[in-house]
C-alpha positions in Angstrom: -36.5 15.9 19.4 -39.4 13.3 17.9 -42.9 14.0 18.9 -43.7 10.5 19.4 -42.1 8.2 22.0 -39.1 6.4 21.3 -38.9 2.8 22.0 -35.4 1.6 21.5 -34.4 -1.9 21.3 -31.4 -3.3 22.3 -29.6 -6.3 21.2 -26.7 -8.7 21.4 -25.3 -10.8 18.5 -24.1 -14.1 18.8 -26.3 -16.3 19.7 -29.1 -13.8 20.1 -29.6 -12.7 16.2 -27.4 -15.3 15.0 -26.9 -19.0 16.5 -23.1 -18.7 17.2 -20.4 -16.6 17.5 -19.9 -14.2 14.3 -16.5 -15.0 13.5 -17.6 -19.1 13.4 -19.1 -18.6 9.7 -16.2 -16.9 7.8 -13.4 -15.9 10.0 -12.0 -18.8 11.7 -13.4 -21.2 8.4 -10.6 -18.8 6.5 -7.9 -19.3 9.1 -8.2 -23.1 8.9 -9.2 -23.7 12.1 -12.0 -24.8 13.8 -14.5 -22.6 16.5 -12.7 -25.1 19.2 -9.4 -24.3 18.2 -9.3 -20.6 17.8 -11.0 -19.9 21.0 -8.9 -22.4 22.8 -6.0 -20.5 21.4 -7.6 -17.8 22.3 -8.0 -18.9 25.5 -4.6 -20.1 26.3 -3.3 -16.4 25.7 -5.9 -15.2 28.0 -4.4 -17.6 30.7 -0.2 -16.9 30.1 -0.6 -13.5 29.5 -3.7 -12.1 32.2 -5.0 -10.2 29.0 -8.8 -9.5 29.4 -10.2 -12.1 27.2 -12.3 -9.3 24.7 -8.7 -8.3 24.3 -7.7 -11.5 23.7 -9.5 -12.4 21.3 -8.7 -9.4 19.0 -5.2 -10.2 19.6 -5.6 -14.0 18.2 -7.5 -12.9 15.3 -4.6 -10.6 14.3 -1.8 -13.1 15.0 -3.5 -16.1 13.2 -4.0 -13.8 10.3 -0.8 -12.8 10.0 0.6 -16.3 10.6 -1.1 -17.5 7.6 -0.3 -14.4 5.3 -4.1 -13.1 5.2 -4.3 -9.2 4.9 -6.7 -8.6 7.8 -8.1 -5.0 6.6 -11.6 -3.5 6.9 -12.6 -5.3 3.4 -11.7 -8.5 4.4 -13.7 -8.6 8.0 -16.7 -6.9 6.1 -16.5 -9.9 3.9 -16.8 -12.2 6.9 -19.9 -10.8 8.0 -21.5 -12.0 4.3 -22.5 -15.1 5.4 -24.1 -15.2 8.6 -27.1 -16.8 9.4 -29.5 -15.7 11.8 -32.3 -17.2 13.7 -35.7 -17.5 12.1 -37.6 -14.5 11.1 -34.4 -11.9 12.0 -34.2 -10.8 8.3 -37.7 -9.5 8.5 -38.1 -8.7 11.6 -36.9 -4.8 11.8 -39.3 -3.8 9.1 -42.0 -5.7 10.9 -41.7 -4.3 14.4 -40.9 -0.7 12.7 -44.4 -0.7 11.1 -46.1 -2.3 14.3 -44.8 0.7 16.4 -45.5 2.8 13.2 -49.3 1.8 13.7 -49.2 2.7 17.2 -47.6 6.5 17.4 -44.3 4.9 18.7 -40.8 5.2 16.9 -39.1 2.0 17.0 -35.2 2.5 17.0 -33.3 -0.8 17.1 -29.5 -0.8 18.4 -26.9 -3.1 18.5 -24.5 -4.0 21.6 -21.9 -6.6 20.8 -18.6 -8.0 22.4 -18.1 -8.9 18.2 -16.5 -7.4 15.7 -18.1 -4.5 14.5 -16.4 -4.4 11.1 -17.9 -8.0 10.6 -21.2 -6.7 11.6 -20.9 -4.0 9.3 -20.7 -6.6 6.2 -24.2 -8.5 7.5 -27.4 -8.3 5.8 -29.0 -6.9 8.9 -26.3 -3.8 9.4 -28.7 -1.3 7.7 -31.3 -2.2 10.4 -29.5 -0.5 13.2 -29.3 3.2 14.4 -26.2 2.3 15.9 -23.6 -0.5 15.9 -21.5 -0.4 18.9 -18.7 -3.3 18.7 -15.0 -3.9 19.1 -13.2 -2.0 16.6 -9.7 -2.0 15.1 -7.6 1.1 14.5 -6.1 0.4 10.4 -3.0 1.1 8.9 -3.0 4.5 6.7 -0.8 3.3 4.3 -1.5 -1.1 4.2 -5.1 -0.7 5.9 -4.2 -3.5 7.7 -5.6 -3.7 11.8 -2.5 -2.0 13.8 -4.2 -2.2 17.1 -7.7 -2.3 18.8 -9.6 1.2 18.8 -12.9 -0.2 21.1 -12.9 -3.1 22.9 -16.7 -4.0 25.0 -16.6 -6.7 27.6 -19.9 -7.8 29.2 -20.0 -4.9 32.1 -18.6 -2.5 29.6 -22.0 -2.8 27.2 -24.0 -1.4 30.0 -22.8 2.5 29.7 -24.5 2.4 26.3 -28.0 2.1 28.0 -27.2 5.4 29.2 -25.8 6.7 26.2 -28.8 5.7 23.9 -31.4 7.3 26.7 -29.2 10.4 26.7 -28.7 10.6 22.7 -25.1 10.7 23.0 -24.1 8.1 20.2 -20.5 9.0 19.8 -18.4 7.1 21.9 -15.7 9.4 22.6 -18.4 11.9 24.3 -17.7 11.3 27.8 -18.2 14.4 29.0 -22.2 14.5 27.6 -23.0 10.9 28.6 -21.8 11.9 32.4 -23.8 15.2 32.7 -26.6 15.7 34.4 -30.1 16.1 32.8 -33.8 16.6 33.1 -34.7 15.1 30.1 -33.8 12.3 28.4 -34.3 11.9 24.8 -35.8 7.8 25.5 -37.1 7.2 29.1 -35.2 4.4 30.8 -39.1 2.5 30.8 -39.1 2.9 26.9 -35.9 0.3 26.6 -35.8 -3.2 25.5 -32.7 -5.2 26.3 -32.5 -8.7 24.2 -29.5 -10.8 25.0 -29.0 -15.2 25.3 -27.6 -15.6 28.7 -24.8 -15.0 31.4 -22.8 -12.1 29.4 -25.7 -10.2 29.1 -26.7 -10.2 32.6 -25.3 -6.6 33.4 -27.3 -5.5 30.9 -30.3 -7.2 31.4 -30.5 -6.5 35.4 -29.5 -2.5 34.7 -32.7 -2.1 32.1 -34.9 -4.3 34.2 -33.9 -2.5 37.6 -34.4 0.9 35.9 -38.4 0.1 34.2 -37.5 -1.2 31.0 -37.9 -4.6 29.7 -35.1 -7.2 29.2 -35.9 -10.1 27.6 -33.9 -13.6 27.2 -34.0 -15.8 24.6 -32.9 -19.0 23.5 -32.5 -22.0 21.1 -35.9 -23.6 20.8 -35.7 -26.4 23.1 -33.1 -25.0 25.1 -35.0 -23.5 27.6 -32.7 -24.5 30.5 -30.2 -21.9 29.6 -31.9 -19.2 30.3 -33.8 -20.6 33.3 -31.8 -19.4 36.2 -32.3 -15.8 34.4 -36.1 -15.8 35.3 -35.8 -18.4 38.7 -33.3 -15.2 39.7 -35.6 -12.4 38.7 -32.9 -10.9 36.3 -35.0 -10.9 33.3 -38.7 -9.6 32.6 -39.6 -12.6 30.1 -38.1 -15.8 28.6 -38.5 -17.1 25.1 -37.1 -19.1 22.2 -34.9 -17.1 19.6 -37.7 -17.1 16.8 -38.1 -13.8 15.4 -41.0 -15.0 12.6 -44.5 -13.1 12.7 -46.5 -14.3 15.5 -44.7 -15.9 17.7 -44.0 -15.5 21.7 -41.2 -12.9 20.8 -42.9 -10.6 18.4 -46.0 -11.2 20.5 -43.8 -9.6 24.0 -42.5 -6.6 21.9 -46.0 -5.5 20.9 -47.1 -5.7 24.3 -44.3 -3.5 25.1 -44.6 -1.1 22.1 -48.0 -1.1 23.1 -47.5 0.0 26.6 -45.5 2.7 25.6 -48.6 4.1 23.6 -50.2 3.7 26.4 -47.8 5.6 28.8 -47.3 8.4 26.6 -51.1 8.8 26.3 -51.9 8.9 29.5 -49.0 11.3 30.2 -50.5 13.8 27.6 -53.8 13.6 29.6 -52.0 14.8 32.3 -50.4 17.4 30.9 -53.5 19.1 29.5 -55.1 18.7 33.1 
């Protein structure tokens, strides 16, 4: 266990780190569709079958690829992550925040908790920055390599379990026993967890983190404050600011203040123990 206090920053992906859905950059164009056509078809399938919406999009991806004779294997999905574009400053954000944490004696860890495709994220330029990537996954056929069935689907309320997993240090999603066991000492206190998301689909996680002493941050495209206004008015988040990760912008200043607060809190705790 690290002697330094740990700050865990949890991120949504679509419209939080990247301006739109991750499938829009390569996967959907490779299917010869527009984003509107793909998500409309997903919605129609969900309405017709009663299938949960996240499972519906995973099914639609597989179905559309089969119709077009495209081999949807892990390599193909990884390739679909290479063209993802991000909000300003994202690609240098992690190094800057890690260095600031190091300067103040705080170990910063980054976690992705997304309802998007883990296989697509694994192919993007920032995948290496995350200690753990949680996202929807497929099982692949051992012989053909093609998608067989969803392995893991994460909808908006299911995201909340990762708050507890990360706090306890139980990172394997198949380990249900450890995450439910009572513990006297958590690897990361709730108060040292930050959640960054963009809107209503992140509300369960935002409220959970905020109500347990952590910090929730709602980000929005510059000039579109209305997107998160209700989250602020309803007290569902601690902060709201533009999705601008560039140096010295409001988001970086907020996260620096949080890290500084963890440093001070840790120092006070150490003094109390000495007394």
